[in-house]
Structures are given as C-alpha cells and as structure tokens.
C-alpha positions in Angstrom: 14.4 20.0 11.8 11.0 20.7 10.1 11.9 18.5 7.1 12.9 15.7 9.4 9.6 15.8 11.2 7.8 15.9 7.9 9.7 12.9 6.7 8.9 10.9 9.8 5.2 11.7 9.4 5.3 10.7 5.7 7.1 7.5 6.6 4.4 6.6 9.1 1.7 7.2 6.5 3.7 5.1 4.0 4.0 2.3 6.5 0.3 2.4 7.1 -0.4 2.3 3.3 1.9 -0.7 2.9 0.1 -2.5 5.7 -3.3 -1.8 4.2 -2.1 -3.0 0.8 -0.8 -6.2 2.4 -4.2 -6.7 3.9 -5.7 -6.3 0.4 -3.4 -9.0 -0.8 -4.5 -11.3 2.0 -8.2 -10.8 1.4 -8.0 -11.1 -2.4 -5.9 -14.3 -2.5 -8.6 -16.8 -1.8 -11.3 -15.6 -4.2 -8.7 -15.1 -6.9 -7.3 -18.6 -6.4 -10.9 -20.0 -6.6 -11.6 -18.1 -9.8 -14.6 -16.2 -8.4 -13.5 -12.6 -8.5 -16.5 -11.7 -10.6 -18.9 -13.5 -8.2 -18.1 -11.9 -4.9 -20.9 -11.0 -2.6 -21.3 -7.6 -1.0 -19.4 -8.4 2.2 -16.4 -9.9 0.3 -16.3 -7.0 -2.1 -16.3 -4.5 0.8 -13.5 -6.4 2.6 -11.4 -6.3 -0.6 -12.2 -2.7 -1.7 -11.7 -0.9 1.6 -8.1 -1.8 2.2 -7.3 -1.2 -1.5 -8.9 2.2 -1.6 -7.6 3.5 1.8 -4.1 2.0 1.1 -3.8 3.8 -2.2 -5.1 7.0 -0.7 -2.6 6.7 2.2 0.3 6.1 -0.2 -0.8 9.1 -2.3 -0.9 11.2 0.9 2.5 10.0 2.0 3.9 11.0 -1.4 2.4 14.4 -1.0 3.9 14.8 2.5 7.3 13.6 1.2 7.0 16.2 -1.6 6.5 19.0 1.0 9.9 18.1 2.5 11.9 17.1 -0.5 10.5 18.1 -3.9 12.1 21.5 -4.1 15.3 20.9 -2.2 16.2 17.3 -3.0 14.4 16.2 -6.2 16.6 13.1 -6.5 15.7 11.9 -3.0 12.0 12.5 -3.7 12.2 10.4 -7.0 14.0 7.6 -5.1 11.4 7.6 -2.3 8.6 7.6 -4.9 10.1 4.6 -6.6 10.7 2.7 -3.3 7.1 3.3 -2.2 5.8 2.0 -5.4 8.0 -1.1 -5.2 7.0 -1.6 -1.5 3.3 -1.3 -2.4 3.5 -4.0 -5.1 5.6 -6.2 -2.8 3.1 -5.8 0.0 0.2 -7.0 -2.2 2.2 -9.9 -3.5 3.4 -10.7 0.0 -0.1 -10.8 1.3 -1.2 -13.1 -1.5 1.8 -15.4 -1.0 1.2 -15.5 2.8 -2.4 -16.5 2.4 -1.8 -19.1 -0.2 1.0 -20.6 1.8 -1.4 -21.1 4.7 -4.3 -22.7 2.8 -2.2 -25.2 0.8 
C-alpha cells in the first residue's frame, strides 16, 4: 500500500515535470526559429529558464520518489520508469516546439 501511494505521488511529480518541459518547448520555439537565442532580453530569458530549471528539478525529484518505492525491490521497474521519464521529457520539449511552430506558420 505504501509503495502504491509513493508511486502515485511520483507520477504526479513526473506529470508536472513533463508539463513544465512542454512549456519550455513552447517558449523556446520562436526565438530559436528566428535565430536569436543569444540575443534574448531579460524577460525572455526568464520565461525560458524558469520552466526548464523547475521541470528538470521536478523530474529529478520524481525519480528520487520512484526510487524510494522501487529501487530495492524492483530494480527492473525502476530502470524502465527512468527510461520512460527521460523519453517523455524529450518528447514534451519537442512537442511544445512543434505545437508552437505549427501555430505561427
């Protein structure tokens, strides 16, 4: 029962991390397309850095919570969850970029 609750909490953290990384993809798409990533002003930089930093921190925290439930008892499940979260994070960033670019073109 305790491991189930721990997994649910970790899944909620992971979902929040994926959402934040999607937002990062949305906010980075336009400056990247325009080729001005090195010429961002302070507000643009903040809008890009905050979702990236907090999204990565939330994903890291989710992995640690999953480790509490599964690292000792089910190491194979923990490895699978770790790989899936990494793939979901990359897909979220790319999805946010694609979503934004589809709307501006």
